[in-house]
N, CA, C and O atoms as a CHARMM CRD file, in Angstrom:
* protein
*
  372
    1    1 MET  N     19.78900  93.00600  55.37500 PROA 1      0.00000
    2    1 MET  CA    21.21700  92.82800  55.51800 PROA 1      0.00000
    3    1 MET  C     21.48200  91.70400  56.52000 PROA 1      0.00000
    4    1 MET  O     20.85500  91.64900  57.57800 PROA 1      0.00000
    5    2 ALA  N     22.40600  90.81500  56.18400 PROA 2      0.00000
    6    2 ALA  CA    22.74000  89.69300  57.06400 PROA 2      0.00000
    7    2 ALA  C     23.57900  90.18200  58.24500 PROA 2      0.00000
    8    2 ALA  O     24.37200  91.11600  58.12800 PROA 2      0.00000
    9    3 THR  N     23.37800  89.52300  59.37500 PROA 3      0.00000
   10    3 THR  CA    24.21600  89.82100  60.53500 PROA 3      0.00000
   11    3 THR  C     25.19300  88.66700  60.72600 PROA 3      0.00000
   12    3 THR  O     24.89100  87.53000  60.36500 PROA 3      0.00000
   13    4 GLN  N     26.34200  88.95100  61.28200 PROA 4      0.00000
   14    4 GLN  CA    27.33500  87.91900  61.49400 PROA 4      0.00000
   15    4 GLN  C     27.09200  87.21900  62.82300 PROA 4      0.00000
   16    4 GLN  O     26.74200  87.84800  63.82200 PROA 4      0.00000
   17    5 THR  N     27.28400  85.91000  62.81600 PROA 5      0.00000
   18    5 THR  CA    27.10300  85.07600  63.98900 PROA 5      0.00000
   19    5 THR  C     28.29200  85.21800  64.93100 PROA 5      0.00000
   20    5 THR  O     29.44300  85.13500  64.50100 PROA 5      0.00000
   21    6 LEU  N     28.02200  85.42900  66.18900 PROA 6      0.00000
   22    6 LEU  CA    29.05600  85.60300  67.20700 PROA 6      0.00000
   23    6 LEU  C     29.72000  84.27100  67.55600 PROA 6      0.00000
   24    6 LEU  O     29.04200  83.25000  67.67500 PROA 6      0.00000
   25    7 VAL  N     31.02600  84.28200  67.71900 PROA 7      0.00000
   26    7 VAL  CA    31.75100  83.14200  68.28400 PROA 7      0.00000
   27    7 VAL  C     31.62500  83.31400  69.80000 PROA 7      0.00000
   28    7 VAL  O     32.37200  84.07900  70.40800 PROA 7      0.00000
   29    8 SER  N     30.67500  82.59800  70.40100 PROA 8      0.00000
   30    8 SER  CA    30.37600  82.79300  71.82400 PROA 8      0.00000
   31    8 SER  C     31.48000  82.28600  72.73600 PROA 8      0.00000
   32    8 SER  O     31.69800  82.82900  73.81900 PROA 8      0.00000
   33    9 SER  N     32.18300  81.23300  72.29200 PROA 9      0.00000
   34    9 SER  CA    33.29000  80.71500  73.08700 PROA 9      0.00000
   35    9 SER  C     34.26300  79.96200  72.20000 PROA 9      0.00000
   36    9 SER  O     33.88500  79.35300  71.19900 PROA 9      0.00000
   37   10 CYS  N     35.51900  80.01900  72.59300 PROA 10     0.00000
   38   10 CYS  CA    36.56800  79.24700  71.94100 PROA 10     0.00000
   39   10 CYS  C     37.48900  78.72700  73.02200 PROA 10     0.00000
   40   10 CYS  O     38.13500  79.50100  73.72900 PROA 10     0.00000
   41   11 SER  N     37.54600  77.41600  73.14600 PROA 11     0.00000
   42   11 SER  CA    38.39800  76.79800  74.16300 PROA 11     0.00000
   43   11 SER  C     39.67500  76.21800  73.56300 PROA 11     0.00000
   44   11 SER  O     40.35100  75.41000  74.20000 PROA 11     0.00000
   45   12 VAL  N     40.00500  76.62800  72.33900 PROA 12     0.00000
   46   12 VAL  CA    41.19300  76.12000  71.65500 PROA 12     0.00000
   47   12 VAL  C     42.39000  76.96600  72.07200 PROA 12     0.00000
   48   12 VAL  O     42.71000  77.96800  71.43200 PROA 12     0.00000
   49   13 THR  N     43.04300  76.55400  73.14100 PROA 13     0.00000
   50   13 THR  CA    44.12400  77.35000  73.72200 PROA 13     0.00000
   51   13 THR  C     45.34300  77.45600  72.81400 PROA 13     0.00000
   52   13 THR  O     46.14200  78.37900  72.97700 PROA 13     0.00000
   53   14 GLY  N     45.51100  76.54000  71.86500 PROA 14     0.00000
   54   14 GLY  CA    46.64200  76.57400  70.96100 PROA 14     0.00000
   55   14 GLY  C     46.46700  77.51900  69.78700 PROA 14     0.00000
   56   14 GLY  O     47.37200  77.64000  68.96100 PROA 14     0.00000
   57   15 CYS  N     45.33200  78.19100  69.69100 PROA 15     0.00000
   58   15 CYS  CA    45.09000  79.09600  68.56500 PROA 15     0.00000
   59   15 CYS  C     45.61200  80.49100  68.88500 PROA 15     0.00000
   60   15 CYS  O     45.34600  81.03000  69.96000 PROA 15     0.00000
   61   16 ALA  N     46.35200  81.06900  67.95200 PROA 16     0.00000
   62   16 ALA  CA    46.93300  82.39800  68.14000 PROA 16     0.00000
   63   16 ALA  C     45.87200  83.49000  68.24800 PROA 16     0.00000
   64   16 ALA  O     46.15100  84.56600  68.77700 PROA 16     0.00000
   65   17 PHE  N     44.66400  83.23200  67.75700 PROA 17     0.00000
   66   17 PHE  CA    43.57900  84.21100  67.85000 PROA 17     0.00000
   67   17 PHE  C     42.78100  84.09500  69.13800 PROA 17     0.00000
   68   17 PHE  O     41.90100  84.91600  69.39400 PROA 17     0.00000
   69   18 ASN  N     43.07600  83.07700  69.96300 PROA 18     0.00000
   70   18 ASN  CA    42.36500  82.91300  71.23300 PROA 18     0.00000
   71   18 ASN  C     43.20000  83.54600  72.34000 PROA 18     0.00000
   72   18 ASN  O     44.21100  82.98900  72.76800 PROA 18     0.00000
   73   19 ASN  N     42.77100  84.69600  72.78900 PROA 19     0.00000
   74   19 ASN  CA    43.47300  85.41400  73.84200 PROA 19     0.00000
   75   19 ASN  C     42.41300  85.95100  74.80100 PROA 19     0.00000
   76   19 ASN  O     42.10600  87.14300  74.80900 PROA 19     0.00000
   77   20 GLY  N     41.86000  85.04200  75.61000 PROA 20     0.00000
   78   20 GLY  CA    40.73500  85.40900  76.46300 PROA 20     0.00000
   79   20 GLY  C     39.43800  85.44800  75.68600 PROA 20     0.00000
   80   20 GLY  O     38.49500  86.11900  76.10500 PROA 20     0.00000
   81   21 GLY  N     39.36400  84.75700  74.57900 PROA 21     0.00000
   82   21 GLY  CA    38.21500  84.73300  73.67500 PROA 21     0.00000
   83   21 GLY  C     38.72800  84.85600  72.25500 PROA 21     0.00000
   84   21 GLY  O     39.92200  85.05600  72.03500 PROA 21     0.00000
   85   22 CYS  N     37.83500  84.73900  71.29800 PROA 22     0.00000
   86   22 CYS  CA    38.22900  84.80500  69.89300 PROA 22     0.00000
   87   22 CYS  C     38.47700  86.25700  69.50100 PROA 22     0.00000
   88   22 CYS  O     37.56300  87.08200  69.52800 PROA 22     0.00000
   89   23 ASN  N     39.71700  86.56000  69.13600 PROA 23     0.00000
   90   23 ASN  CA    40.09100  87.91500  68.74100 PROA 23     0.00000
   91   23 ASN  C     40.23600  88.08500  67.23000 PROA 23     0.00000
   92   23 ASN  O     40.73100  89.11000  66.76000 PROA 23     0.00000
   93   24 ALA  N     39.80100  87.07000  66.46500 PROA 24     0.00000
   94   24 ALA  CA    39.77100  87.22600  65.00600 PROA 24     0.00000
   95   24 ALA  C     38.54100  88.07800  64.67700 PROA 24     0.00000
   96   24 ALA  O     37.49500  87.92900  65.30800 PROA 24     0.00000
   97   25 LEU  N     38.66400  88.94800  63.71600 PROA 25     0.00000
   98   25 LEU  CA    37.49400  89.74500  63.33500 PROA 25     0.00000
   99   25 LEU  C     36.39500  88.85400  62.78600 PROA 25     0.00000
  100   25 LEU  O     35.21400  89.08700  63.04400 PROA 25     0.00000
  101   26 ALA  N     36.78400  87.82000  62.01700 PROA 26     0.00000
  102   26 ALA  CA    35.82400  86.87200  61.46800 PROA 26     0.00000
  103   26 ALA  C     36.54400  85.55900  61.18900 PROA 26     0.00000
  104   26 ALA  O     37.68700  85.55500  60.73200 PROA 26     0.00000
  105   27 ILE  N     35.87800  84.45700  61.46200 PROA 27     0.00000
  106   27 ILE  CA    36.43400  83.13900  61.18300 PROA 27     0.00000
  107   27 ILE  C     35.69800  82.51500  60.00400 PROA 27     0.00000
  108   27 ILE  O     34.60700  82.94800  59.63100 PROA 27     0.00000
  109   28 THR  N     36.31300  81.49600  59.43100 PROA 28     0.00000
  110   28 THR  CA    35.66400  80.68300  58.41000 PROA 28     0.00000
  111   28 THR  C     35.49000  79.29100  58.98300 PROA 28     0.00000
  112   28 THR  O     36.44100  78.70700  59.50300 PROA 28     0.00000
  113   29 VAL  N     34.28700  78.75800  58.89200 PROA 29     0.00000
  114   29 VAL  CA    34.05200  77.37300  59.30100 PROA 29     0.00000
  115   29 VAL  C     34.18300  76.52000  58.04900 PROA 29     0.00000
  116   29 VAL  O     33.48900  76.73400  57.05500 PROA 29     0.00000
  117   30 GLY  N     35.07700  75.55700  58.11700 PROA 30     0.00000
  118   30 GLY  CA    35.32800  74.66700  56.99000 PROA 30     0.00000
  119   30 GLY  C     35.51900  73.25500  57.49900 PROA 30     0.00000
  120   30 GLY  O     34.61800  72.68300  58.11200 PROA 30     0.00000
  121   31 GLY  N     36.67700  72.69700  57.25000 PROA 31     0.00000
  122   31 GLY  CA    36.96600  71.33700  57.68200 PROA 31     0.00000
  123   31 GLY  C     36.58400  70.32600  56.62200 PROA 31     0.00000
  124   31 GLY  O     35.95000  70.65500  55.62000 PROA 31     0.00000
  125   32 THR  N     36.98600  69.08200  56.86500 PROA 32     0.00000
  126   32 THR  CA    36.70300  68.01600  55.91200 PROA 32     0.00000
  127   32 THR  C     35.98100  66.87300  56.59600 PROA 32     0.00000
  128   32 THR  O     36.05200  66.71100  57.81500 PROA 32     0.00000
  129   33 GLY  N     35.29100  66.09200  55.80000 PROA 33     0.00000
  130   33 GLY  CA    34.57400  64.94000  56.33000 PROA 33     0.00000
  131   33 GLY  C     33.57500  65.34600  57.39500 PROA 33     0.00000
  132   33 GLY  O     32.93000  66.38700  57.28000 PROA 33     0.00000
  133   34 PRO  N     33.44500  64.53600  58.42400 PROA 34     0.00000
  134   34 PRO  CA    32.44200  64.81400  59.45700 PROA 34     0.00000
  135   34 PRO  C     32.89000  65.83400  60.50100 PROA 34     0.00000
  136   34 PRO  O     32.21100  66.02100  61.51100 PROA 34     0.00000
  137   35 LYS  N     34.02900  66.49800  60.26900 PROA 35     0.00000
  138   35 LYS  CA    34.57700  67.39700  61.28100 PROA 35     0.00000
  139   35 LYS  C     34.55200  68.85600  60.82300 PROA 35     0.00000
  140   35 LYS  O     35.50900  69.32600  60.20700 PROA 35     0.00000
  141   36 PRO  N     33.47300  69.57000  61.11600 PROA 36     0.00000
  142   36 PRO  CA    33.42700  70.99000  60.78600 PROA 36     0.00000
  143   36 PRO  C     34.36500  71.74600  61.72000 PROA 36     0.00000
  144   36 PRO  O     34.22600  71.66200  62.94100 PROA 36     0.00000
  145   37 ALA  N     35.30400  72.47400  61.16400 PROA 37     0.00000
  146   37 ALA  CA    36.32700  73.10100  61.98800 PROA 37     0.00000
  147   37 ALA  C     36.55100  74.56000  61.59500 PROA 37     0.00000
  148   37 ALA  O     36.20600  74.99300  60.49500 PROA 37     0.00000
  149   38 CYS  N     37.13000  75.28900  62.51900 PROA 38     0.00000
  150   38 CYS  CA    37.48000  76.67700  62.28600 PROA 38     0.00000
  151   38 CYS  C     38.68400  76.72800  61.34900 PROA 38     0.00000
  152   38 CYS  O     39.78200  76.30900  61.71700 PROA 38     0.00000
  153   39 GLY  N     38.47800  77.23400  60.15600 PROA 39     0.00000
  154   39 GLY  CA    39.54900  77.34000  59.17600 PROA 39     0.00000
  155   39 GLY  C     40.51100  78.47500  59.47500 PROA 39     0.00000
  156   39 GLY  O     41.54800  78.59500  58.82200 PROA 39     0.00000
  157   40 THR  N     40.18500  79.30400  60.44700 PROA 40     0.00000
  158   40 THR  CA    41.03300  80.42300  60.82900 PROA 40     0.00000
  159   40 THR  C     42.02800  80.01800  61.91200 PROA 40     0.00000
  160   40 THR  O     42.92900  80.78600  62.24800 PROA 40     0.00000
  161   41 PHE  N     41.86700  78.81300  62.46000 PROA 41     0.00000
  162   41 PHE  CA    42.76500  78.29400  63.49100 PROA 41     0.00000
  163   41 PHE  C     44.21500  78.44800  63.05100 PROA 41     0.00000
  164   41 PHE  O     44.58900  78.00300  61.96600 PROA 41     0.00000
  165   42 THR  N     45.02500  79.07300  63.88600 PROA 42     0.00000
  166   42 THR  CA    46.43200  79.29800  63.59600 PROA 42     0.00000
  167   42 THR  C     47.25300  78.94800  64.82900 PROA 42     0.00000
  168   42 THR  O     47.10400  79.58300  65.87300 PROA 42     0.00000
  169   43 ALA  N     48.11300  77.95100  64.71900 PROA 43     0.00000
  170   43 ALA  CA    48.95500  77.53900  65.84300 PROA 43     0.00000
  171   43 ALA  C     50.29900  78.24500  65.75700 PROA 43     0.00000
  172   43 ALA  O     51.16000  77.86800  64.96200 PROA 43     0.00000
  173   44 LEU  N     50.47100  79.26700  66.57600 PROA 44     0.00000
  174   44 LEU  CA    51.72400  80.01700  66.64300 PROA 44     0.00000
  175   44 LEU  C     52.07500  80.27300  68.10100 PROA 44     0.00000
  176   44 LEU  O     51.22100  80.14600  68.97800 PROA 44     0.00000
  177   45 ASP  N     53.31200  80.63000  68.36100 PROA 45     0.00000
  178   45 ASP  CA    53.73900  80.97700  69.71500 PROA 45     0.00000
  179   45 ASP  C     53.49800  82.45400  69.99900 PROA 45     0.00000
  180   45 ASP  O     54.18700  83.04400  70.83100 PROA 45     0.00000
  181   46 ALA  N     52.54700  83.04400  69.33200 PROA 46     0.00000
  182   46 ALA  CA    52.20000  84.45900  69.51100 PROA 46     0.00000
  183   46 ALA  C     50.68300  84.57900  69.58700 PROA 46     0.00000
  184   46 ALA  O     49.96300  83.66400  69.18700 PROA 46     0.00000
  185   47 ARG  N     50.20900  85.67900  70.08700 PROA 47     0.00000
  186   47 ARG  CA    48.77500  85.95900  70.12500 PROA 47     0.00000
  187   47 ARG  C     48.51900  87.14200  69.21600 PROA 47     0.00000
  188   47 ARG  O     49.29000  88.10200  69.19700 PROA 47     0.00000
  189   48 GLY  N     47.42100  87.07100  68.45400 PROA 48     0.00000
  190   48 GLY  CA    47.12800  88.11500  67.48800 PROA 48     0.00000
  191   48 GLY  C     45.66100  88.45200  67.45300 PROA 48     0.00000
  192   48 GLY  O     44.89400  88.07600  68.33900 PROA 48     0.00000
  193   49 GLY  N     45.29400  89.15000  66.43800 PROA 49     0.00000
  194   49 GLY  CA    43.92700  89.60600  66.29600 PROA 49     0.00000
  195   49 GLY  C     43.73300  90.93800  66.99500 PROA 49     0.00000
  196   49 GLY  O     44.69700  91.61900  67.34400 PROA 49     0.00000
  197   50 VAL  N     42.48600  91.29600  67.19400 PROA 50     0.00000
  198   50 VAL  CA    42.13700  92.56700  67.82200 PROA 50     0.00000
  199   50 VAL  C     41.58400  92.26400  69.21100 PROA 50     0.00000
  200   50 VAL  O     40.52100  91.65600  69.33900 PROA 50     0.00000
  201   51 GLN  N     42.30200  92.68400  70.24800 PROA 51     0.00000
  202   51 GLN  CA    41.86500  92.41800  71.62400 PROA 51     0.00000
  203   51 GLN  C     40.43700  92.92000  71.82900 PROA 51     0.00000
  204   51 GLN  O     40.12800  94.07300  71.53100 PROA 51     0.00000
  205   52 GLY  N     39.57900  92.05100  72.33700 PROA 52     0.00000
  206   52 GLY  CA    38.17900  92.40000  72.58700 PROA 52     0.00000
  207   52 GLY  C     37.32500  92.41700  71.33200 PROA 52     0.00000
  208   52 GLY  O     36.22700  92.97400  71.34300 PROA 52     0.00000
  209   53 ALA  N     37.80900  91.81400  70.24500 PROA 53     0.00000
  210   53 ALA  CA    37.08100  91.86300  68.97200 PROA 53     0.00000
  211   53 ALA  C     35.77600  91.08200  68.99200 PROA 53     0.00000
  212   53 ALA  O     34.89100  91.35300  68.18100 PROA 53     0.00000
  213   54 ASN  N     35.63100  90.10700  69.91000 PROA 54     0.00000
  214   54 ASN  CA    34.43100  89.26400  69.90200 PROA 54     0.00000
  215   54 ASN  C     34.20400  88.69200  68.50900 PROA 54     0.00000
  216   54 ASN  O     33.30300  89.12100  67.78900 PROA 54     0.00000
  217   55 GLY  N     35.02200  87.72800  68.14400 PROA 55     0.00000
  218   55 GLY  CA    35.00300  87.13000  66.81100 PROA 55     0.00000
  219   55 GLY  C     33.62400  86.74000  66.32100 PROA 55     0.00000
  220   55 GLY  O     32.72200  86.44800  67.10700 PROA 55     0.00000
  221   56 THR  N     33.48200  86.74300  65.02300 PROA 56     0.00000
  222   56 THR  CA    32.23900  86.35400  64.37300 PROA 56     0.00000
  223   56 THR  C     32.53900  85.32800  63.28800 PROA 56     0.00000
  224   56 THR  O     33.69800  85.09800  62.94500 PROA 56     0.00000
  225   57 VAL  N     31.49200  84.71700  62.75200 PROA 57     0.00000
  226   57 VAL  CA    31.64000  83.79000  61.63100 PROA 57     0.00000
  227   57 VAL  C     31.45600  84.60100  60.36000 PROA 57     0.00000
  228   57 VAL  O     30.36400  85.09300  60.07800 PROA 57     0.00000
  229   58 GLY  N     32.52800  84.73500  59.59900 PROA 58     0.00000
  230   58 GLY  CA    32.45300  85.48900  58.35100 PROA 58     0.00000
  231   58 GLY  C     31.91400  84.65000  57.21400 PROA 58     0.00000
  232   58 GLY  O     31.20800  85.16000  56.34400 PROA 58     0.00000
  233   59 ALA  N     32.24200  83.35200  57.21100 PROA 59     0.00000
  234   59 ALA  CA    31.79900  82.46000  56.14900 PROA 59     0.00000
  235   59 ALA  C     31.70700  81.03500  56.68300 PROA 59     0.00000
  236   59 ALA  O     32.42400  80.65100  57.60800 PROA 59     0.00000
  237   60 CYS  N     30.80800  80.26100  56.07900 PROA 60     0.00000
  238   60 CYS  CA    30.68800  78.83900  56.42200 PROA 60     0.00000
  239   60 CYS  C     30.69900  78.03400  55.14100 PROA 60     0.00000
  240   60 CYS  O     29.86000  78.23200  54.26200 PROA 60     0.00000
  241   61 GLN  N     31.64500  77.13300  55.04100 PROA 61     0.00000
  242   61 GLN  CA    31.78600  76.29200  53.85600 PROA 61     0.00000
  243   61 GLN  C     31.08400  74.94500  54.01200 PROA 61     0.00000
  244   61 GLN  O     31.16000  74.10300  53.11700 PROA 61     0.00000
  245   62 ARG  N     30.40300  74.73100  55.13700 PROA 62     0.00000
  246   62 ARG  CA    29.75000  73.44300  55.38500 PROA 62     0.00000
  247   62 ARG  C     28.30200  73.49300  54.92200 PROA 62     0.00000
  248   62 ARG  O     27.40400  73.79900  55.70700 PROA 62     0.00000
  249   63 LEU  N     28.07600  73.19400  53.65300 PROA 63     0.00000
  250   63 LEU  CA    26.74700  73.28200  53.04800 PROA 63     0.00000
  251   63 LEU  C     25.73600  72.35300  53.69600 PROA 63     0.00000
  252   63 LEU  O     24.53400  72.61000  53.63600 PROA 63     0.00000
  253   64 GLU  N     26.21000  71.26600  54.32000 PROA 64     0.00000
  254   64 GLU  CA    25.29700  70.29700  54.91800 PROA 64     0.00000
  255   64 GLU  C     24.83000  70.69600  56.31600 PROA 64     0.00000
  256   64 GLU  O     24.08000  69.94700  56.94100 PROA 64     0.00000
  257   65 CYS  N     25.25300  71.85200  56.82100 PROA 65     0.00000
  258   65 CYS  CA    24.82500  72.30700  58.14900 PROA 65     0.00000
  259   65 CYS  C     23.48400  73.03300  58.04400 PROA 65     0.00000
  260   65 CYS  O     23.27200  73.82600  57.12700 PROA 65     0.00000
  261   66 ILE  N     22.58900  72.76000  58.97800 PROA 66     0.00000
  262   66 ILE  CA    21.27000  73.40900  58.95000 PROA 66     0.00000
  263   66 ILE  C     21.35700  74.91400  59.17300 PROA 66     0.00000
  264   66 ILE  O     20.41400  75.64100  58.85900 PROA 66     0.00000
  265   67 HSD  N     22.46500  75.38300  59.70700 PROA 67     0.00000
  266   67 HSD  CA    22.63100  76.81900  59.96800 PROA 67     0.00000
  267   67 HSD  C     23.24800  77.56500  58.78800 PROA 67     0.00000
  268   67 HSD  O     23.42200  78.78200  58.85400 PROA 67     0.00000
  269   68 ASN  N     23.57900  76.85500  57.71200 PROA 68     0.00000
  270   68 ASN  CA    24.22400  77.47300  56.56100 PROA 68     0.00000
  271   68 ASN  C     23.17200  77.93900  55.56100 PROA 68     0.00000
  272   68 ASN  O     22.39400  77.13600  55.04600 PROA 68     0.00000
  273   69 LYS  N     23.15700  79.23800  55.29300 PROA 69     0.00000
  274   69 LYS  CA    22.28700  79.79700  54.25400 PROA 69     0.00000
  275   69 LYS  C     23.14700  80.72800  53.41600 PROA 69     0.00000
  276   69 LYS  O     23.64200  81.74500  53.90400 PROA 69     0.00000
  277   70 ASP  N     23.31500  80.37600  52.17300 PROA 70     0.00000
  278   70 ASP  CA    24.09600  81.18700  51.23600 PROA 70     0.00000
  279   70 ASP  C     25.54300  81.39500  51.72100 PROA 70     0.00000
  280   70 ASP  O     26.11500  82.47400  51.56100 PROA 70     0.00000
  281   71 LEU  N     26.11600  80.34700  52.31100 PROA 71     0.00000
  282   71 LEU  CA    27.49000  80.32700  52.82000 PROA 71     0.00000
  283   71 LEU  C     27.69700  81.20900  54.04700 PROA 71     0.00000
  284   71 LEU  O     28.83300  81.53000  54.39900 PROA 71     0.00000
  285   72 LEU  N     26.61400  81.59800  54.69200 PROA 72     0.00000
  286   72 LEU  CA    26.67000  82.36100  55.93800 PROA 72     0.00000
  287   72 LEU  C     26.04600  81.54400  57.05000 PROA 72     0.00000
  288   72 LEU  O     25.15100  80.73700  56.80200 PROA 72     0.00000
  289   73 CYS  N     26.50800  81.74500  58.26700 PROA 73     0.00000
  290   73 CYS  CA    25.98100  81.03500  59.42300 PROA 73     0.00000
  291   73 CYS  C     24.77200  81.78400  59.96100 PROA 73     0.00000
  292   73 CYS  O     24.83200  82.99200  60.19200 PROA 73     0.00000
  293   74 THR  N     23.66600  81.05700  60.16100 PROA 74     0.00000
  294   74 THR  CA    22.45500  81.67800  60.68700 PROA 74     0.00000
  295   74 THR  C     22.19000  81.30500  62.14700 PROA 74     0.00000
  296   74 THR  O     21.17200  81.70200  62.71300 PROA 74     0.00000
  297   75 ALA  N     23.10900  80.54000  62.76100 PROA 75     0.00000
  298   75 ALA  CA    22.94400  80.19900  64.18400 PROA 75     0.00000
  299   75 ALA  C     23.06500  81.48100  65.00500 PROA 75     0.00000
  300   75 ALA  O     23.72100  82.43400  64.58300 PROA 75     0.00000
  301   76 GLY  N     22.44300  81.50200  66.15600 PROA 76     0.00000
  302   76 GLY  CA    22.53700  82.66300  67.02700 PROA 76     0.00000
  303   76 GLY  C     23.95400  82.92100  67.49700 PROA 76     0.00000
  304   76 GLY  O     24.35800  84.06900  67.68600 PROA 76     0.00000
  305   77 GLU  N     24.71100  81.84000  67.68600 PROA 77     0.00000
  306   77 GLU  CA    26.11100  81.91200  68.09300 PROA 77     0.00000
  307   77 GLU  C     26.73300  80.55300  67.85300 PROA 77     0.00000
  308   77 GLU  O     26.02000  79.56100  67.70700 PROA 77     0.00000
  309   78 VAL  N     28.05400  80.49500  67.81000 PROA 78     0.00000
  310   78 VAL  CA    28.75600  79.22300  67.66800 PROA 78     0.00000
  311   78 VAL  C     29.80600  79.10100  68.75800 PROA 78     0.00000
  312   78 VAL  O     30.28500  80.09700  69.30100 PROA 78     0.00000
  313   79 ALA  N     30.15000  77.86100  69.06400 PROA 79     0.00000
  314   79 ALA  CA    31.21700  77.55900  70.00900 PROA 79     0.00000
  315   79 ALA  C     32.26800  76.73800  69.27100 PROA 79     0.00000
  316   79 ALA  O     31.94100  75.83700  68.49900 PROA 79     0.00000
  317   80 ILE  N     33.52500  77.06000  69.51700 PROA 80     0.00000
  318   80 ILE  CA    34.64700  76.34900  68.91200 PROA 80     0.00000
  319   80 ILE  C     35.40800  75.65500  70.03900 PROA 80     0.00000
  320   80 ILE  O     35.71700  76.27300  71.05700 PROA 80     0.00000
  321   81 ALA  N     35.71300  74.35200  69.85100 PROA 81     0.00000
  322   81 ALA  CA    36.32100  73.59500  70.94600 PROA 81     0.00000
  323   81 ALA  C     37.22700  72.48700  70.42400 PROA 81     0.00000
  324   81 ALA  O     37.22600  72.16900  69.23500 PROA 81     0.00000
  325   82 GLY  N     37.99700  71.91000  71.33600 PROA 82     0.00000
  326   82 GLY  CA    38.83800  70.76000  71.02700 PROA 82     0.00000
  327   82 GLY  C     40.17100  71.15400  70.43300 PROA 82     0.00000
  328   82 GLY  O     40.38100  72.30800  70.06100 PROA 82     0.00000
  329   83 ASP  N     41.06200  70.20200  70.34700 PROA 83     0.00000
  330   83 ASP  CA    42.40200  70.45100  69.81600 PROA 83     0.00000
  331   83 ASP  C     42.39200  70.81200  68.33500 PROA 83     0.00000
  332   83 ASP  O     43.31700  71.46200  67.84800 PROA 83     0.00000
  333   84 THR  N     41.34900  70.39200  67.61600 PROA 84     0.00000
  334   84 THR  CA    41.28300  70.64800  66.17700 PROA 84     0.00000
  335   84 THR  C     40.29600  71.75500  65.82500 PROA 84     0.00000
  336   84 THR  O     39.91400  71.88000  64.66100 PROA 84     0.00000
  337   85 ALA  N     39.87600  72.55600  66.78800 PROA 85     0.00000
  338   85 ALA  CA    39.01200  73.73100  66.58200 PROA 85     0.00000
  339   85 ALA  C     37.68000  73.37900  65.92000 PROA 85     0.00000
  340   85 ALA  O     37.29500  73.98900  64.92300 PROA 85     0.00000
  341   86 LEU  N     36.98500  72.39600  66.48000 PROA 86     0.00000
  342   86 LEU  CA    35.69800  71.97300  65.91900 PROA 86     0.00000
  343   86 LEU  C     34.59300  72.97000  66.21200 PROA 86     0.00000
  344   86 LEU  O     34.54500  73.56200  67.29100 PROA 86     0.00000
  345   87 CYS  N     33.70400  73.15200  65.24200 PROA 87     0.00000
  346   87 CYS  CA    32.50300  73.95900  65.45600 PROA 87     0.00000
  347   87 CYS  C     31.46900  73.05700  66.10900 PROA 87     0.00000
  348   87 CYS  O     30.89400  72.19200  65.44900 PROA 87     0.00000
  349   88 THR  N     31.22900  73.25200  67.39800 PROA 88     0.00000
  350   88 THR  CA    30.31700  72.36800  68.12600 PROA 88     0.00000
  351   88 THR  C     28.85300  72.70700  67.89100 PROA 88     0.00000
  352   88 THR  O     27.97100  71.98200  68.35100 PROA 88     0.00000
  353   89 THR  N     28.58100  73.79600  67.18100 PROA 89     0.00000
  354   89 THR  CA    27.20300  74.20300  66.88800 PROA 89     0.00000
  355   89 THR  C     26.70400  73.52400  65.61700 PROA 89     0.00000
  356   89 THR  O     25.50400  73.53700  65.34100 PROA 89     0.00000
  357   90 PHE  N     27.60700  72.93300  64.84200 PROA 90     0.00000
  358   90 PHE  CA    27.26500  72.25900  63.58300 PROA 90     0.00000
  359   90 PHE  C     26.15600  71.23400  63.78600 PROA 90     0.00000
  360   90 PHE  O     26.19800  70.44200  64.72800 PROA 90     0.00000
  361   91 GLU  N     25.16200  71.25200  62.89800 PROA 91     0.00000
  362   91 GLU  CA    24.10900  70.22800  62.86200 PROA 91     0.00000
  363   91 GLU  C     23.85200  69.87100  61.41500 PROA 91     0.00000
  364   91 GLU  O     23.56500  70.74500  60.59700 PROA 91     0.00000
  365   92 ALA  N     23.95300  68.58200  61.09100 PROA 92     0.00000
  366   92 ALA  CA    23.70000  68.13200  59.71000 PROA 92     0.00000
  367   92 ALA  C     22.21400  68.25300  59.38300 PROA 92     0.00000
  368   92 ALA  O     21.36100  68.08000  60.25400 PROA 92     0.00000
  369   93 ARG  N     21.92000  68.54700  58.14300 PROA 93     0.00000
  370   93 ARG  CA    20.51400  68.63500  57.66300 PROA 93     0.00000
  371   93 ARG  C     19.86200  67.28700  57.71900 PROA 93     0.00000
  372   93 ARG  O     18.69200  67.15200  57.36200 PROA 93     0.00000
């Protein structure tokens, strides 16, 4: 059985799921071009998710990442950063 990769840190303060850490139950890593980004990023004037949820990566759409196996992230953990919620753990094959 596959295990979900932990979102170890998220410094995207404009995301509604970032409330002292990632409170989304699971994020999707997607994005276009050379910028792998958190597809769950939501810019709202509210905070949501489950407090203390310790978000995980539910799916990864970046097939060119070395951590992607069968659309799941195999990295030990990922970090999300920047104004556009980039996955900083991304590594091209």
